[in-house]
C-alpha positions in Angstrom: 23.4 -0.4 17.2 20.1 1.0 17.2 18.5 2.2 13.7 16.4 5.2 13.4 14.5 6.2 10.5 13.8 9.8 9.5 11.5 10.8 6.7 12.3 14.6 6.1 10.3 17.1 4.2 11.5 20.3 2.7 14.9 19.7 3.5 17.7 19.3 0.9 20.1 16.4 0.8 23.2 18.7 0.8 22.0 20.1 4.1 21.7 16.9 5.9 24.9 15.9 4.6 26.4 19.1 5.9 24.7 18.4 9.5 26.1 14.9 9.4 29.6 16.2 8.8 29.4 18.9 11.6 28.5 16.2 13.9 32.2 14.4 13.0 30.9 12.2 10.1 33.2 11.4 7.1 32.3 10.4 3.7 32.6 6.7 3.1 32.2 4.4 0.3 28.5 3.7 -1.1 27.4 7.1 0.0 27.6 6.4 3.6 28.6 8.9 6.1 30.4 7.2 9.2 31.1 9.0 12.5 32.5 7.5 15.8 29.9 5.0 17.0 27.4 5.9 14.2 26.7 5.7 10.5 24.2 7.2 8.3 22.7 6.9 4.7 20.7 9.7 2.7 18.2 8.8 0.0 16.1 11.3 -1.9 12.4 10.1 -2.2 9.7 11.1 -4.5 8.2 14.3 -3.6 5.1 14.6 -1.3 2.1 15.7 -2.9 -1.3 17.1 -1.3 -3.3 18.6 -4.3 -1.0 20.8 -6.3 1.4 21.3 -3.5 4.7 19.3 -3.9 7.6 19.1 -1.3 10.7 17.2 -1.7 11.4 14.4 0.8 14.5 12.8 2.1 15.1 9.5 3.9 17.7 9.3 6.4 18.8 5.9 8.0 20.8 6.5 10.9 22.3 4.0 13.1 24.2 4.5 16.6 25.6 2.7 19.3 24.7 3.7 23.0 27.1 6.5 23.3 26.2 7.9 19.9 22.6 8.0 20.8 23.2 9.7 24.1 25.7 12.3 22.7 25.1 12.8 19.2 21.4 12.0 18.4 20.0 14.8 20.5 22.2 17.4 18.6 21.2 15.8 15.3 17.6 16.1 16.1 17.7 19.6 17.0 19.5 20.4 13.8 16.6 18.8 11.9 14.1 20.8 13.4 13.6 23.8 11.2 11.1 26.6 11.4 8.8 26.2 8.5 10.1 22.8 7.6 
């Protein structure tokens, strides 16, 4: 399995969870979301700050086999690209 790390700003945890569920993931023990050939964990990080600007951050650890990388990862990456975020 290949491991990929995403540090996402200005995206709430609930929305990332929703995206993973839309991709066929199911909630599992210890806050994992597990799909066919992949698994992910989501962790809220401390806010990113520049001067007085503060933006929430989330860490998404995603592991996937060759099939998941080929089929699911491009869809996930497209979902994670958001205008203004």
